[in-house]
C-alpha positions as CSV (number, residue, x, y, z in Angstrom):
1,M,-14.9,7.7,12.3
2,E,-15.5,7.5,8.9
3,F,-11.6,8.9,8.8
4,I,-10.2,6.4,11.3
5,L,-11.6,3.0,9.4
6,Y,-10.0,4.4,6.6
7,L,-6.4,4.6,8.2
8,I,-7.1,0.8,9.5
9,V,-8.1,-0.8,6.1
10,G,-5.3,0.8,4.6
11,G,-3.2,-0.4,7.6
12,L,-4.7,-3.7,6.5
13,I,-4.6,-3.3,2.5
14,G,-0.8,-2.1,3.1
15,W,0.0,-5.2,5.2
16,F,-1.4,-7.9,2.5
17,A,0.8,-6.4,-0.2
18,G,3.9,-7.1,2.2
19,L,2.8,-9.7,2.3
20,I,2.6,-10.5,-0.7
21,L,5.7,-9.8,-2.0
22,G,7.1,-10.7,0.7
23,K,8.8,-7.4,1.3
24,N,8.2,-5.5,4.9
25,V,7.3,-2.7,4.6
26,P,9.6,0.3,6.1
27,G,8.1,2.4,9.0
28,G,5.6,0.0,10.5
29,I,2.5,0.2,11.1
30,I,2.9,3.7,9.9
31,G,4.6,2.5,7.1
32,N,1.4,-0.1,6.5
33,I,-1.1,2.5,6.4
34,I,1.1,5.1,4.0
35,A,1.5,2.1,1.2
36,G,-2.3,1.6,1.9
37,I,-3.5,4.5,1.4
38,V,-0.8,4.9,-1.3
39,G,-1.7,2.6,-3.2
40,A,-5.5,3.0,-2.8
41,W,-4.0,6.6,-4.7
42,L,-2.7,4.9,-7.0
43,G,-5.2,1.8,-8.2
44,G,-7.6,4.2,-8.4
45,M,-6.1,6.2,-10.4
46,I,-4.3,3.6,-12.6
47,F,-7.8,1.4,-12.8
48,G,-10.3,3.5,-11.7
49,D,-12.9,1.6,-9.1
50,F,-14.5,-1.8,-9.6
51,G,-15.4,-3.6,-6.6
52,P,-16.5,-3.8,-3.6
53,S,-15.5,-0.6,-1.6
54,I,-14.5,-0.1,2.0
55,A,-14.3,3.4,3.7
56,D,-14.4,4.5,0.4
57,M,-11.7,2.6,-1.2
58,A,-11.8,0.2,-3.6
59,I,-10.6,-2.9,-2.5
60,V,-8.9,-4.6,-5.2
61,P,-7.4,-1.3,-7.2
62,A,-6.0,-0.3,-3.4
63,L,-4.6,-3.9,-3.6
64,I,-3.6,-3.9,-6.9
65,G,-1.9,-0.3,-6.5
66,A,0.1,-1.0,-2.6
67,I,2.0,-4.1,-4.6
68,I,3.2,-1.2,-7.2
69,F,4.1,0.8,-4.5
70,V,5.3,-1.7,-1.9
71,F,7.6,-3.5,-5.1
72,L,8.6,0.2,-6.2
73,L,9.9,1.3,-2.8
74,S,11.8,-1.9,-1.9
75,L,13.5,-1.6,-5.2
76,I,15.1,2.3,-3.8
77,M,15.5,0.8,-0.5
78,K,17.6,-1.9,-1.7
79,S,19.7,0.3,-4.3
80,M,20.0,2.8,-1.6
81,N,21.3,0.0,1.1
82,K,23.5,-0.8,-1.8
83,R,25.6,3.3,-2.4
84,T,26.2,2.9,1.6
85,A,27.9,-0.2,1.7
């Protein structure tokens, strides 16, 4: 049950990061989940664990990490689209 909650929280964090940046995360729901989980890992590595936690995921660093990840992913996708056009 905790794994399912982890996926849900990761998806919500990835979705919210995309909303903040105004970018769509490629891959839809699965992309949001991946962005949230990678963002949680990245934010935890950079900022540590502070603030409220849900499903062993510190929300504030996870959101900041997901914003960074979605931003970098959008830059990569933009540069790949320029090459093919």
